[in-house]
TITORZA-680342 format. One record per residue (C-alpha): residue number from 1; y, x negated, z. Coordinates in Angstrom, 3 decimals, always signed. Example, Ala and Ser with C-alpha at 12.3 -4.5 7.8 and 13.67 -1.06 7.14 Angstrom:
<recs>
REC    n        c2        c1        c3
REC    1    -4.500   -12.300    +7.800
REC    2    -1.060   -13.670    +7.140
</recs>
This chain:
<recs>
REC    n        c2        c1        c3
REC    1   -54.123   +93.428   +18.676
REC    2   -55.520   +93.946   +22.199
REC    3   -56.179   +91.275   +24.175
REC    4   -59.284   +92.881   +25.807
REC    5   -61.153   +93.134   +22.350
REC    6   -60.795   +89.161   +21.765
REC    7   -61.741   +88.728   +18.013
REC    8   -65.094   +86.837   +17.777
REC    9   -65.789   +84.113   +15.137
REC   10   -68.823   +83.811   +12.912
REC   11   -71.434   +82.978   +15.645
REC   12   -70.170   +85.736   +17.910
REC   13   -68.275   +84.150   +20.432
REC   14   -65.361   +85.300   +21.946
REC   15   -61.783   +83.636   +20.951
REC   16   -58.952   +83.771   +23.393
REC   17   -55.538   +82.523   +24.071
REC   18   -53.788   +79.267   +24.171
REC   19   -51.703   +77.994   +27.405
REC   20   -48.891   +77.999   +24.953
REC   21   -49.363   +81.752   +24.355
REC   22   -49.946   +82.811   +27.752
REC   23   -46.706   +80.684   +28.904
REC   24   -44.717   +82.808   +26.396
REC   25   -46.049   +85.967   +27.428
REC   26   -45.533   +85.273   +31.222
REC   27   -41.866   +84.526   +30.270
REC   28   -41.073   +87.609   +28.073
REC   29   -42.672   +89.461   +31.282
REC   30   -40.191   +87.894   +33.197
REC   31   -37.341   +88.811   +30.842
REC   32   -38.772   +92.054   +30.444
REC   33   -37.794   +93.106   +34.456
REC   34   -34.492   +91.612   +33.832
REC   35   -33.084   +93.606   +31.103
REC   36   -35.047   +96.358   +30.740
REC   37   -36.576   +97.106   +34.466
REC   38   -40.109   +96.942   +33.838
REC   39   -43.243   +96.453   +31.647
REC   40   -45.429   +98.611   +29.667
REC   41   -48.639  +100.148   +31.501
REC   42   -51.830   +98.196   +31.211
REC   43   -54.413  +100.552   +29.371
REC   44   -57.909  +100.115   +28.761
REC   45   -60.768   +97.740   +30.684
REC   46   -59.641   +94.097   +31.533
REC   47   -60.813   +91.028   +29.658
REC   48   -64.540   +90.765   +31.539
REC   49   -64.061   +87.088   +32.040
REC   50   -60.711   +87.383   +34.023
REC   51   -61.123   +90.498   +35.329
REC   52   -61.984   +89.337   +38.855
REC   53   -58.366   +87.410   +38.879
REC   54   -56.372   +90.382   +38.546
REC   55   -56.031   +91.497   +42.146
REC   56   -52.454   +92.545   +41.836
REC   57   -52.131   +93.966   +37.898
REC   58   -48.698   +95.124   +37.504
REC   59   -48.474   +95.782   +33.812
REC   60   -48.509   +94.442   +30.665
REC   61   -46.326   +92.718   +28.027
REC   62   -46.983   +92.502   +24.165
REC   63   -45.905   +89.123   +22.036
REC   64   -46.099   +87.960   +18.603
REC   65   -48.237   +84.666   +18.890
REC   66   -47.501   +82.058   +16.465
REC   67   -50.407   +83.086   +14.354
REC   68   -48.580   +86.114   +13.657
REC   69   -50.509   +88.562   +15.435
REC   70   -48.684   +90.608   +18.206
REC   71   -50.893   +90.386   +21.488
REC   72   -50.734   +92.421   +24.494
REC   73   -51.284   +90.299   +27.634
REC   74   -51.884   +91.953   +31.069
REC   75   -49.547   +90.679   +33.602
REC   76   -50.936   +89.832   +36.981
REC   77   -47.898   +89.344   +38.994
REC   78   -44.106   +90.323   +38.406
REC   79   -41.293   +90.569   +40.617
REC   80   -37.133   +90.166   +40.876
REC   81   -35.879   +87.004   +42.594
REC   82   -32.438   +88.189   +42.460
REC   83   -29.980   +89.910   +39.805
REC   84   -30.440   +87.101   +37.018
REC   85   -34.083   +85.850   +37.990
REC   86   -37.335   +87.262   +38.002
REC   87   -41.120   +85.737   +37.744
REC   88   -44.165   +86.636   +36.384
REC   89   -47.525   +85.161   +35.848
REC   90   -50.849   +85.819   +33.549
REC   91   -54.315   +84.674   +33.728
REC   92   -55.296   +82.670   +30.550
REC   93   -58.527   +83.805   +28.754
REC   94   -59.377   +80.970   +26.775
REC   95   -62.484   +83.491   +25.844
REC   96   -65.767   +81.378   +25.104
REC   97   -64.245   +77.987   +24.817
REC   98   -65.402   +75.703   +27.733
REC   99   -61.650   +74.576   +28.741
REC  100   -60.630   +73.654   +31.823
REC  101   -57.306   +76.011   +31.711
REC  102   -59.622   +79.071   +31.666
REC  103   -58.860   +81.258   +34.297
REC  104   -55.809   +79.277   +35.000
REC  105   -52.504   +81.244   +36.222
REC  106   -49.379   +80.394   +34.219
REC  107   -46.372   +81.653   +35.766
REC  108   -42.646   +81.689   +34.300
REC  109   -39.390   +82.231   +36.089
REC  110   -36.825   +83.210   +33.745
REC  111   -32.576   +82.905   +34.647
REC  112   -30.288   +85.018   +32.736
REC  113   -27.503   +82.817   +31.653
REC  114   -23.956   +83.456   +30.241
REC  115   -24.666   +81.249   +27.160
REC  116   -25.201   +83.625   +24.222
REC  117   -28.760   +82.917   +22.377
REC  118   -29.093   +79.477   +24.062
REC  119   -32.852   +79.260   +25.338
REC  120   -33.683   +75.982   +27.751
REC  121   -37.276   +75.727   +28.415
REC  122   -37.941   +73.602   +31.861
REC  123   -41.069   +72.183   +33.557
REC  124   -41.995   +73.690   +36.692
REC  125   -44.837   +72.920   +39.106
REC  126   -48.285   +72.224   +37.541
REC  127   -46.973   +71.299   +34.065
REC  128   -46.757   +67.833   +32.964
REC  129   -44.337   +65.439   +32.148
REC  130   -43.943   +62.782   +29.323
REC  131   -43.914   +59.061   +30.664
REC  132   -45.043   +57.503   +27.172
REC  133   -43.992   +57.499   +23.438
REC  134   -46.576   +58.733   +20.686
REC  135   -47.103   +62.306   +21.622
REC  136   -44.274   +63.941   +19.778
REC  137   -42.498   +64.730   +22.825
REC  138   -39.639   +62.734   +24.024
REC  139   -40.345   +60.852   +27.038
REC  140   -39.131   +62.603   +30.361
REC  141   -39.270   +65.867   +28.972
REC  142   -42.023   +68.720   +30.193
REC  143   -45.140   +68.464   +28.127
REC  144   -44.849   +71.359   +26.133
REC  145   -45.540   +70.853   +22.646
REC  146   -43.135   +72.031   +19.406
REC  147   -44.737   +75.306   +18.197
REC  148   -45.239   +76.623   +22.189
REC  149   -41.698   +76.104   +22.523
REC  150   -40.340   +77.660   +19.630
REC  151   -42.351   +80.355   +20.504
REC  152   -41.203   +81.185   +23.878
REC  153   -37.369   +80.903   +22.064
REC  154   -38.050   +83.077   +19.435
REC  155   -39.922   +85.804   +21.986
REC  156   -37.581   +85.476   +24.901
REC  157   -34.044   +85.360   +22.532
REC  158   -35.622   +88.824   +20.538
REC  159   -35.543   +90.351   +24.229
REC  160   -32.049   +88.953   +25.518
REC  161   -29.086   +91.702   +24.888
REC  162   -26.344   +89.926   +23.120
REC  163   -24.069   +87.521   +25.018
REC  164   -26.618   +86.208   +27.233
REC  165   -28.896   +83.300   +27.003
REC  166   -32.177   +82.029   +29.487
REC  167   -33.639   +79.149   +31.254
REC  168   -37.287   +79.556   +31.454
REC  169   -39.368   +77.873   +33.511
REC  170   -42.879   +77.303   +32.988
REC  171   -45.884   +76.642   +35.771
REC  172   -49.204   +76.399   +36.141
REC  173   -50.620   +77.018   +39.764
REC  174   -52.793   +74.344   +40.672
REC  175   -51.870   +72.217   +37.038
REC  176   -52.050   +69.087   +38.925
REC  177   -55.422   +69.051   +39.998
REC  178   -56.712   +70.817   +36.857
REC  179   -55.152   +67.424   +34.728
REC  180   -57.362   +65.401   +36.866
REC  181   -60.306   +67.222   +34.521
REC  182   -58.230   +65.886   +31.389
REC  183   -57.121   +63.004   +29.567
REC  184   -53.389   +63.409   +30.311
REC  185   -53.093   +60.860   +32.767
REC  186   -54.267   +58.384   +30.170
REC  187   -52.097   +59.918   +27.587
REC  188   -48.678   +58.961   +29.807
REC  189   -48.820   +63.128   +30.790
REC  190   -48.287   +62.966   +34.503
REC  191   -47.803   +65.749   +37.398
REC  192   -49.985   +68.498   +35.229
REC  193   -51.394   +69.920   +32.464
REC  194   -49.683   +70.512   +29.053
REC  195   -48.652   +73.919   +27.239
REC  196   -50.321   +73.295   +23.981
REC  197   -51.117   +75.566   +20.767
REC  198   -50.639   +76.015   +16.892
REC  199   -51.531   +79.060   +16.300
REC  200   -51.707   +80.876   +20.016
REC  201   -55.794   +81.541   +19.466
REC  202   -58.339   +79.468   +21.347
REC  203   -61.441   +79.188   +19.001
REC  204   -64.545   +78.328   +20.573
REC  205   -65.452   +74.676   +20.748
REC  206   -62.349   +74.693   +18.560
REC  207   -62.814   +71.794   +16.422
REC  208   -59.222   +71.720   +15.302
REC  209   -57.774   +71.552   +18.822
REC  210   -60.367   +68.719   +19.528
REC  211   -59.546   +66.849   +16.627
REC  212   -55.949   +66.805   +17.468
REC  213   -56.300   +65.164   +20.415
REC  214   -58.565   +62.453   +19.191
REC  215   -55.741   +61.616   +16.613
REC  216   -53.244   +62.006   +19.219
REC  217   -55.122   +59.627   +21.765
REC  218   -54.954   +57.219   +18.604
REC  219   -51.591   +57.273   +18.172
REC  220   -50.482   +56.755   +21.597
REC  221   -52.776   +53.375   +21.737
REC  222   -50.991   +52.471   +18.269
REC  223   -47.192   +53.195   +20.074
REC  224   -48.276   +51.369   +22.976
REC  225   -49.009   +47.684   +20.810
REC  226   -52.423   +47.921   +20.866
REC  227   -54.197   +46.928   +17.625
REC  228   -57.689   +48.007   +18.655
REC  229   -59.515   +50.804   +19.972
REC  230   -63.141   +52.059   +21.385
REC  231   -64.480   +54.514   +20.482
REC  232   -66.837   +56.955   +22.313
REC  233   -68.887   +60.003   +22.542
REC  234   -68.272   +61.358   +25.754
REC  235   -67.341   +60.232   +29.484
REC  236   -70.709   +58.749   +29.880
REC  237   -70.797   +56.457   +26.966
REC  238   -67.077   +55.991   +28.096
REC  239   -68.008   +54.322   +31.318
REC  240   -70.544   +52.361   +30.012
REC  241   -67.642   +50.977   +27.067
REC  242   -65.319   +50.439   +30.124
REC  243   -67.843   +48.505   +31.988
REC  244   -68.238   +46.239   +28.460
REC  245   -64.951   +45.660   +27.925
REC  246   -62.897   +45.159   +30.980
REC  247   -60.032   +43.212   +29.417
REC  248   -59.291   +46.421   +27.578
REC  249   -56.187   +48.782   +28.827
REC  250   -57.285   +52.385   +29.317
REC  251   -55.486   +53.519   +26.836
REC  252   -57.464   +51.725   +24.257
REC  253   -60.527   +54.214   +25.124
REC  254   -60.492   +57.232   +22.740
REC  255   -63.350   +59.767   +23.719
REC  256   -63.592   +60.819   +19.885
REC  257   -66.589   +63.595   +20.851
REC  258   -68.010   +64.245   +17.339
REC  259   -65.183   +63.185   +15.444
REC  260   -66.134   +59.813   +14.306
REC  261   -65.009   +60.241   +10.868
REC  262   -61.277   +61.282   +11.731
REC  263   -61.247   +58.888   +14.280
REC  264   -61.589   +56.088   +12.037
REC  265   -59.575   +57.354    +9.293
REC  266   -56.805   +57.446   +11.872
REC  267   -57.296   +54.096   +13.024
REC  268   -56.933   +53.202    +9.043
REC  269   -54.024   +54.932    +8.600
REC  270   -52.390   +53.034   +11.603
REC  271   -53.482   +49.794   +10.140
REC  272   -55.347   +48.980   +13.560
REC  273   -57.259   +45.503   +13.573
REC  274   -60.592   +47.000   +15.160
REC  275   -62.635   +49.745   +16.257
REC  276   -66.168   +49.514   +18.320
REC  277   -68.034   +52.677   +18.436
REC  278   -69.578   +52.958   +21.724
REC  279   -72.523   +55.744   +21.528
REC  280   -76.205   +56.620   +22.434
REC  281   -79.311   +56.932   +20.164
REC  282   -78.810   +60.531   +18.644
REC  283   -75.089   +59.944   +17.556
REC  284   -75.288   +56.490   +16.545
REC  285   -78.294   +57.395   +14.427
REC  286   -76.423   +60.074   +12.552
REC  287   -73.298   +57.720   +11.726
REC  288   -76.065   +55.503   +10.306
REC  289   -76.985   +58.299    +8.327
REC  290   -73.640   +58.865    +6.970
REC  291   -72.510   +61.708    +9.260
REC  292   -68.552   +61.887   +10.322
REC  293   -68.826   +65.015   +12.018
REC  294   -71.833   +64.550   +14.573
REC  295   -71.785   +67.772   +16.291
REC  296   -75.924   +68.829   +16.886
REC  297   -74.877   +72.273   +15.170
REC  298   -73.580   +70.547   +11.923
REC  299   -75.878   +67.699   +11.550
REC  300   -79.499   +66.273   +12.305
REC  301   -81.070   +63.154   +13.293
REC  302   -82.484   +61.755   +10.359
REC  303   -85.638   +60.171   +12.401
REC  304   -87.330   +58.996    +8.529
REC  305   -84.306   +56.590    +8.486
REC  306   -85.371   +55.620   +11.940
REC  307   -88.861   +54.907   +10.708
REC  308   -87.778   +52.869    +7.777
REC  309   -85.930   +50.714   +10.339
REC  310   -88.884   +50.395   +12.730
REC  311   -90.497   +49.283    +9.286
REC  312   -88.081   +46.918    +8.351
REC  313   -88.335   +44.974   +11.639
REC  314   -92.083   +44.630   +11.625
REC  315   -93.133   +47.332   +13.705
REC  316   -96.565   +48.945   +13.533
REC  317   -97.320   +51.474   +10.996
REC  318   -98.799   +53.926   +13.536
REC  319   -95.273   +53.635   +15.749
REC  320   -93.651   +54.442   +12.276
REC  321   -95.259   +57.143   +11.569
REC  322   -94.676   +58.660   +14.995
REC  323   -91.022   +57.906   +15.071
REC  324   -90.862   +59.478   +11.538
REC  325   -92.572   +62.876   +13.257
REC  326   -90.217   +62.470   +16.440
REC  327   -88.178   +65.722   +17.517
REC  328   -85.238   +63.468   +18.661
REC  329   -83.616   +60.154   +18.371
REC  330   -84.315   +59.740   +21.963
REC  331   -87.995   +60.060   +21.412
REC  332   -88.021   +57.442   +19.086
REC  333   -86.147   +55.226   +21.451
REC  334   -89.058   +55.982   +23.989
REC  335   -91.739   +55.074   +21.001
REC  336   -90.171   +51.502   +20.275
REC  337   -89.905   +50.961   +24.408
REC  338   -93.070   +51.850   +24.880
REC  339   -95.013   +48.751   +26.289
REC  340   -98.456   +49.918   +24.918
REC  341   -96.793   +49.165   +21.614
REC  342   -97.026   +45.042   +21.669
REC  343   -95.197   +45.142   +24.823
REC  344   -91.594   +46.964   +23.062
REC  345   -91.248   +43.571   +21.577
REC  346   -89.793   +45.525   +18.059
REC  347   -87.154   +47.298   +19.866
REC  348   -84.442   +45.030   +20.252
REC  349   -84.275   +44.449   +16.578
REC  350   -84.843   +47.664   +15.942
REC  351   -81.755   +48.185   +18.014
REC  352   -79.691   +45.719   +16.225
REC  353   -80.911   +46.450   +12.808
REC  354   -79.729   +50.727   +13.603
REC  355   -76.171   +49.368   +15.422
REC  356   -75.575   +47.163   +11.949
REC  357   -76.463   +50.241    +9.786
REC  358   -74.238   +52.734   +11.765
REC  359   -71.183   +49.620   +11.264
REC  360   -71.732   +49.041    +7.921
REC  361   -71.966   +52.667    +7.069
REC  362   -68.859   +53.667    +9.253
REC  363   -66.940   +50.614    +7.910
REC  364   -67.540   +51.922    +4.031
REC  365   -65.479   +55.541    +5.707
REC  366   -62.985   +53.953    +7.223
REC  367   -62.227   +50.951    +4.174
REC  368   -61.326   +54.773    +2.173
REC  369   -58.671   +55.135    +4.374
REC  370   -57.047   +51.591    +4.999
REC  371   -57.074   +48.267    +3.380
REC  372   -59.884   +46.726    +5.057
REC  373   -58.691   +47.527    +8.523
REC  374   -59.747   +48.216   +11.090
REC  375   -62.912   +45.937   +11.380
REC  376   -65.963   +48.875   +12.928
REC  377   -68.269   +47.354   +15.332
REC  378   -71.051   +49.068   +17.025
REC  379   -72.677   +48.919   +20.141
REC  380   -75.804   +51.169   +21.435
REC  381   -75.860   +51.966   +24.880
REC  382   -78.798   +53.443   +26.976
REC  383   -78.462   +57.166   +28.579
REC  384   -78.369   +55.167   +31.745
REC  385   -76.144   +52.301   +30.707
REC  386   -77.486   +49.193   +29.568
REC  387   -76.515   +47.860   +25.908
REC  388   -79.387   +48.139   +23.772
REC  389   -77.858   +46.391   +20.739
REC  390   -74.798   +45.470   +18.983
REC  391   -73.013   +44.453   +15.745
REC  392   -71.916   +42.295   +15.083
REC  393   -74.859   +40.345   +16.803
REC  394   -72.428   +37.827   +18.239
REC  395   -69.889   +40.529   +20.112
REC  396   -69.104   +39.542   +23.580
REC  397   -70.054   +42.550   +26.410
REC  398   -69.474   +41.737   +29.696
REC  399   -72.447   +42.303   +32.255
REC  400   -74.592   +42.775   +28.774
REC  401   -77.117   +39.922   +28.055
REC  402   -76.848   +37.922   +25.226
REC  403   -78.429   +39.721   +21.759
REC  404   -81.972   +38.305   +20.901
REC  405   -82.280   +36.076   +17.756
REC  406   -84.421   +38.375   +15.894
REC  407   -83.102   +39.187   +12.545
REC  408   -81.780   +42.767   +11.683
REC  409   -82.425   +44.496    +8.714
</recs>
């Protein structure tokens, strides 16, 4: 498969290749220099998204990625450093996936050894080191997961003549700086990025990869002895959640994105005591409707449900009709907070009712995967941070006003 013709998914988005596949390509390019004296020529156009990074294109290398395809990678730099050592680099093309490693330069330095068939994989600058359990990699080892390790080992071994082994050092240019845009530090990965990938292919907005990272974060919290997690839908809701629960360590907070179902299932499987969901109006409304994957493309806000909740707490009929016809959950929130509507007095009980409904629906989902655990709680926050509602109603939150006494639906 030609890397310049990345495959497209059903939504016509370009696929790309993982850090693991790119690290393998760099390692094979360096090995090729040592054992064959050169690379294949690159033919055809460069991948459009990374063309401006190839100021010193030196050739190409073809590898088998874990998915089974053979993929041709353009090599940005490659040079022999000594009789037994060579170094090469490639530019990662993540396709249309919004990943911080897109366009990153991955490099590998290969040193031939006299240990037949033995391939050692070492950590270079820009690759993280594991410092906590729960990641499936021994503490102290480079943050290179099992599939990329196996892929690099197999592809480098395939190139080596009989009687030789190799030490492969993998690094990422500016990897430590890029890692600040990830959750690596919180998971206990320090000094750089991780080398990941189970198939070698990056699918845009990869649900499988993100879901796996959510499960992994919950596993880390469990391994650290924590019995509760706070699940948020993104960076902004997480900041609000951390302010609301300052007593909890950083590892208790998990950005689940749209994967509330997967997050609660894992929390239940591990027998955690408590899971608190902190979200804004749109996502929490979807959860209250029973949606366990809340991405905008796969689910819609049920404004009819919001109208029913508003009616149950006594909101005027005109407001309920407007909510039912609203285009977004945020618009429903604005209607209830409008001072023209009884001074907005129905908003607090409505928000409490929404939190209760969402918590009970999510509790039912969690109960299908655990034995009464975790206890699911819900907190609704405004787009600017203030807490609008909570369930249970006596849930203590730092800096938040006491829950209003109105009875929820």
